[in-house]
N, C-alpha and C positions, 0 to 999 in steps of 0.2 A: 456587417454581420447580421444575418437574419434572426438568429436566436439571441435573446437577452435575458439576463437573470436580475431580478430586482429583490432587494432585501429591505424589509421594514423592521427596524430593531430599535429598542429604547436605549438610553444612555447606559453603557456598561458599568455596573456597580459591583459585580461579583464575577465568579468564573462560570456562571450559568445564566442563561436567559432564553426566553421563548421569542422566536423571530418568525415573521411571515416571509416565506420565499415564494416568488412568483416567476414562473418560466414562461416567456412569450416567444412565439415563433411567427415572424411576419406580423407582429402586433396582435396575434391571436393567443389567448391564454391557454397554455398547455396544462399547467397545473398551478394551484395556489394553495400552499399548505402551511400549517403552523409547525415549525421545526424546533425541537429542543437542541440548543447549542451549548456546548461545554468548551471551556478554554483551559489549557495548561494541564500538564501531567507531571506530578512530582516523582522524579527518579534521579538516581545518582549515575550519570553517564560515565563517570570515571571508573566505576566498578566494571563497566563493560568495554570501555575503550582504553587502549594503551595511551598514556600521556607522554610517552617517550617520543620526542620529535624525530630522532634518528630512525626509529621504527616506522613512523608515519611517512617520512621521506622515502625510505626504502620501498614500502608498499606502494606508494604513489608512483615511483619509478617503474616498478614491476608492472603495474596496471597500465601505465602509459605506453610502455613498449608493447604489451600484448594487445591492447585495444587498437593502437595505431596500425599494427601489423594486420589485425583482423579486418579493419574497415577500409584500409587504403585502396583496395581493389574491388570493394563492394559497390555495385551499381545501384542507382535508384530503381526500386521496383514496387514501392507502395504508393499508389496514386489515388486512393480513396481513404477518407477518414475512417478509422476503425471504430469510432463511436457513433457517428451519424450517417456514414456512407456518402458524405458529400465529396464531390470531385473538385470543389473550389478550395484549393490549397495554396496558401501563400508561399513565397520563396523561403529558402532556408533562414531560420531564425536563430539557431544556435549550432555551432560546429564544435563537437567534443571528440577528440581523438579520431578525426576523420569521419565520424558519424554525423549525419545531417538530421537535426531536429527541424521539422516544419510544422506550421500551424494551420489548422482548419479555419477557413474564413467563416464557416457557418456556426460552429459550436466552441471555437477557441481551443480545442484540444491540440496538444503537441505530441508528435510521435516521430520515431526514427524512420526516415524514408528508405534508407539503404541498410536496414536491419538484416540480421541473419534470417534464413528461411525458417519456417515452422519446424521442419525436420532437423535442421542444424541446431535449433534451440532445444528441442526435446533431447537430442543426443548429448548436448552440452550439460543440461541439468541432470540427466540420467547418470552420466559418467564422471563429472567433474568433482573431485574430492576437495580441491582447493577452494572453489566457490562455496561449498557447503561447510567448510572448516569452522566458520564462525558458530554454526549451530551444532557442530559435533565435537565441541571442546568440553571434555568431561569435567575439567576444573571449573568451568563456568556454569554448570547445571543449575545450582541453587541461585546464583546471581541472576541468571536469565529468568528463572521462575519468579523470583521476588521482585525484580525491577521491571520486567516486561509483561509476563503472562498473567500474573496474579492481578495487577491493576486492570488489565484488559478484560479478564474474565469477570471481575466484580462489576465493571461498568456495563458489560453486555448483559449480565444477569439482571442488573437493576433496570436496564432499558426494556428487556423482555417482560419482566414482571410488572412494570408499570403499564405496559401496553396490554398484556393478556391476563394479568392477575395471577400468574403462576410461573414457575420455573420451566424452562424447556425440558421436554421429555427425552429427546434424542438429538444430538448435534453431529453434524458432518463437517469436519475441518479439512478444507481442500488446500493442498499444497502445505501440508503440516510441518514440513522441514524435518526435524528430528523427533517430533512427538511431544514437545514440552506442553503445548496447550491441551492435547488429548490427556496427558498425564494429570494436569491440573483439574480437568473436568471430572475424570474418574475419581480423583481424591475427594472431590466435592459430592460424590454420589450421583453424578449425572452421566448417563450413557453417552459415549462419544466415540465416533470412528474417525480415522484420519486417512487421507489419500496422499501418497507421495511417490514420485518417480525416481528420486535420487537413491542410488544403491547404498551410499554411505549413510543417508538419513534413515533408510529402512533398517539397516544393520544397527545403527546407534539406538533407535527406539526399542528394538528387541533386546539388545544387550543391557541397556541402562534402565529401561522401564518395564521390560517384559511385555511390550505391546507389539502386536502384529498389525502393521498398517496395511491398507489396501494399496497394492501396486497396480492400479488401474487408471486408465484414461477416462476422465469424467465425460468427455465429449462423445466417446463411442460406447460408454457403459452407463449412461444416465438412467436407462430403464431398470438396470439392476439396483441402482441406489434409490429409485423411486419406490421400490417395494419395502424399504426399510423404515418408512414412516417418520422421517426427520421433520422437525418443526423449526430448526435453526441450522443454517449453513454459514460457515465462517470462511473468510479469505484474508488471512493475515499476510500482507506483503506478497500477494500472488497476482492480482489483477493487472498490475503494471508490467508483468512479465509475459503475459499471454498475447498472442497475435490477434485474437478476436474477443475482446471483453464483452461485446454485446451478445454474442452467441453464448458465452459462458454464463451470463446472468439469465438469459432466456431459458437455458437448460435448467438452471437452478430453480426457476419459477415452476417448471414442469415437475421437477423432483419433489418440490414442496406441495404441489397440488393446490387444493382450495382450503387447506387447513389454516388455523390461526398460526401463522408462521412468519419468519423473518430471516433476512440475510444481514451479515455484518462484514464489512471489508475495510481495509486500510489502504490508502493510496498516497503517492507523493504529490505535492502541490508545486506547480510551476511558479506561482506568484508568492514567492517566499524569499526570506533573507538568504537562505542557503543557495538558491538559484542565482541570486545577484552576486554573491561572493564567488561562487564557482565559475561564473562567466568572467569574473575578474582575475581568477587564478586557474585557468583551464588546464594547465599542465599538471595540476596536483589534485585530481578528483578520484576519490576512492569509494564514494557512495553517492546517493541522490541522482545526480546527472551522469551516472555511469551508463553509457548507452548499450552495453551488453545486457545488463539486467533490466534497467528501466527503459524499455522501449516505448512505454506510454507515460506521458507526464500530464497530470490532470489540472484543470482549473475548476472552480466551483461550478461554473456553467457547464463544462463538459461532463462533470460527475452527475449533475442534476439531469442532464440529457440522457446519460447512460441509464440511470435509475428509472426514469420515466419510460423510456423506450423499451425497457426489458420487463415490463409488467409489474413494477414495484412502486411503492409510495414512500417517499423520503420521510423518515421519522426523527432521527437524531444525528447530530454531528459532534465530533470532538476534535478541536484544533490543538495540536501540540507538535513538538519537533526537536531537532538537534541543531537549530540554526546558530545558537550562541556558541555551541561547541565548534561548529564549522568555522565560524568567524575567528574564534580565538586560536584554533589549531592552525589555521592558515597564517594568521599573524605570527604565531609562535614559530612556525616553520620559516617564515620570511625573516624574522628577527633572530632566529637560532637560539631561542630561550623558552623554557617551560613555564616561566613566571606567570603568564596570563592564564594558564590552565588551572584555574582555581574553582573548586566545587561551588562556592557561594556566588562567585561572579557569574558562572554559567547558569546557575539556577535563577538568579534575579533578572538577568538579561533575557533569558528565554521566556519568562513570564510576560515581559513587555512585548516580545514578538508575538506570543500566542494571543493575547487579548486584543492585539491590533491586526489579527489574522495574517500575520507574516510567517506563519508556521510552515515547515516543509512537509508536514504530514497531516492527514485527517482520517478519522475513522467515521464511518457512516453506518446507520442501521436503516433498513427499509422493510416494509411489510409487503406481503405478497398480494397482488391483485388478480391472480390467475383464477378464472371462473370454471376451470375444468373440474 
């Protein structure tokens, strides 16, 4: 592997530390940065996830049938890494529901080689009400705000203020789902716009929050957004869904211009307990390694490569995830008992996963290096 990522970090004594991250390409240093690294996110997953094993099994069966049907006749058609454009791709590393994850030999990124086309994906996200149903559940509005979006907003505002000495003036949330994050920002007195292609997401935001989201494609309309003077762009659970993450971040750099500005994104991590568990129970995957949604699976190396190659400078990272829930729900399904799905067990086990960087998610912040 020509690219390598080195981390110099002290003994972990808390859930925060400063680390030195050094990215090398053929032994040449691409960047060497001090990165603020955070571990663990306190939230009650059982407020958001159904702990009824019968419901989990039914959902897993539905997804298994649909994904196997979708991918069984899909031919390989992605032969370059979507992060570094390398054509040095290893053979199939993971097969989930007939979808083939392969690994880039250059930057270690994993992606679905026989994924849907870009047009098929856009059509799916635009029209699927079932996939969007998690975010358009009116009964879960407050739980999602309290457990997901409020902690993320607090963390982002803290990172931005520590870097620039002020709060962001205007935020663009790309792939905003049903508008929860936009709602949180507006409640905090921060101007925030959201982009969403899902019809059900657009309708939900208007009905429940009285927010008009932009129904625009950022790739073809980036010049429109450039006129809005954003200094923070967020991607919550979006980057892993797009076919060209490098182009997405390069466009974001152009939108931000040369202002004191930042991007924030959350991505799934391949090197995690959830990945190991799901490879052991491949017939019951409803999240994480779901190849319809997560066509990109990141490593720390591939994320660092993406950030650097798209004109940004890595600033902060936050490791957390749902690995303990994934482990226990799979064991509960296997044993046909809900006993293991205990809030305290999930919380304490996840903390161990997070501080040992076995989390299935990470959030990053990066500052803009665009000289335009």
